[in-house]
C-alpha positions in Angstrom: 0.0 0.0 0.0 1.5 3.4 -1.0 2.0 6.0 1.7 -0.3 9.1 1.7 1.4 12.3 0.8 -1.5 14.7 0.0 0.4 16.4 -2.7 -2.3 18.9 -3.4 -2.1 20.5 0.1 1.7 20.3 0.0 2.0 22.0 -3.4 -0.5 24.7 -2.3 1.4 25.4 0.9 4.7 25.6 -1.0 3.3 27.8 -3.7 1.9 30.1 -1.0 5.3 30.4 0.6 7.0 31.1 -2.7 4.4 33.7 -3.6 5.1 35.4 -0.3 8.8 35.5 -0.9 8.6 36.8 -4.5 11.2 39.5 -5.0 13.6 38.2 -2.4 17.2 37.9 -3.4 18.7 34.6 -4.7 17.4 31.2 -3.7 15.1 32.8 -1.0 12.6 33.5 -3.8 13.1 30.3 -5.8 13.6 27.4 -3.5 11.0 26.4 -0.8 13.6 25.3 1.6 15.2 28.7 1.8 12.0 30.7 1.1 10.4 29.2 4.2 13.2 30.4 6.5 13.2 33.9 4.8 9.5 34.2 5.2 9.6 33.4 9.0 12.5 35.8 9.5 10.7 38.6 7.6 7.6 37.9 9.6 9.5 38.2 12.9 11.1 41.5 11.8 7.7 42.9 10.6 6.0 42.0 13.9 8.8 43.6 16.0 9.1 46.7 13.8 5.3 47.4 13.9 5.8 47.8 17.7 9.1 49.7 17.3 7.6 52.1 14.8 5.5 53.7 17.5 8.6 54.4 19.6 10.5 55.7 16.6 7.7 58.1 15.6 7.4 59.4 19.2 11.1 60.1 19.3 11.0 61.9 16.0 8.1 64.1 17.2 10.0 64.9 20.4 13.1 65.9 18.4 11.1 68.2 16.2 9.3 69.9 19.1 12.6 70.3 20.9 14.2 71.9 17.9 11.3 74.3 17.5 11.3 75.1 21.2 15.0 75.9 21.2 14.6 78.3 18.3 12.2 80.2 20.5 14.5 80.1 23.6 12.9 77.3 25.6 13.8 73.7 26.5 11.5 70.8 25.6 11.0 69.7 29.2 10.0 73.2 30.4 7.7 73.5 27.4 5.9 70.3 28.0 5.6 71.1 31.8 4.1 74.5 30.9 1.6 72.9 28.6 0.5 70.6 31.4 0.2 73.5 33.8 -1.9 75.5 31.3 -4.1 72.4 30.7 -3.3 72.3 27.0 -3.8 68.7 26.0 -2.1 68.4 22.6 -0.3 65.2 21.7 3.3 65.3 20.4 2.3 64.5 16.9 0.1 67.6 16.6 2.7 69.8 18.2 5.3 68.5 15.8 3.0 69.2 12.8 2.4 72.7 14.2 6.1 73.3 14.6 6.7 72.3 11.0 3.7 73.7 9.1 2.3 76.6 11.1 5.2 78.2 12.9 3.2 81.2 14.0 0.8 79.1 16.0 3.6 77.2 17.6 5.3 80.5 18.6 2.1 81.7 20.2 1.9 78.5 22.3 5.5 79.0 23.4 4.7 82.5 24.4 1.7 81.4 26.5 3.9 78.8 28.2 6.7 81.4 28.8 4.1 83.7 30.4 3.3 81.3 33.2 6.9 80.3 33.8 
């Protein structure tokens, strides 16, 4: 009696892996053995970096806000503390966008914070 291999499911699984790894360099896009490892590795990095992206973006916003604050003669930490005291609840993303695109509005906020300091 021949052994059961279920070639249909095997072929489907292998083709799915190879379709996922299309465009990868070398054997990783052509041979199932290497494509499988590349796919798992890429998945791990993708999962990790979806989490890390949030941290990276927050750091970027803080750097931008700090640069804009320094141009107006104030440190980032004092600026954020002043915002809390004033009860202005703006997130760092919005503040960063203000600092880049509407400088006048950001300067006004800095002036308000400076007034209470």
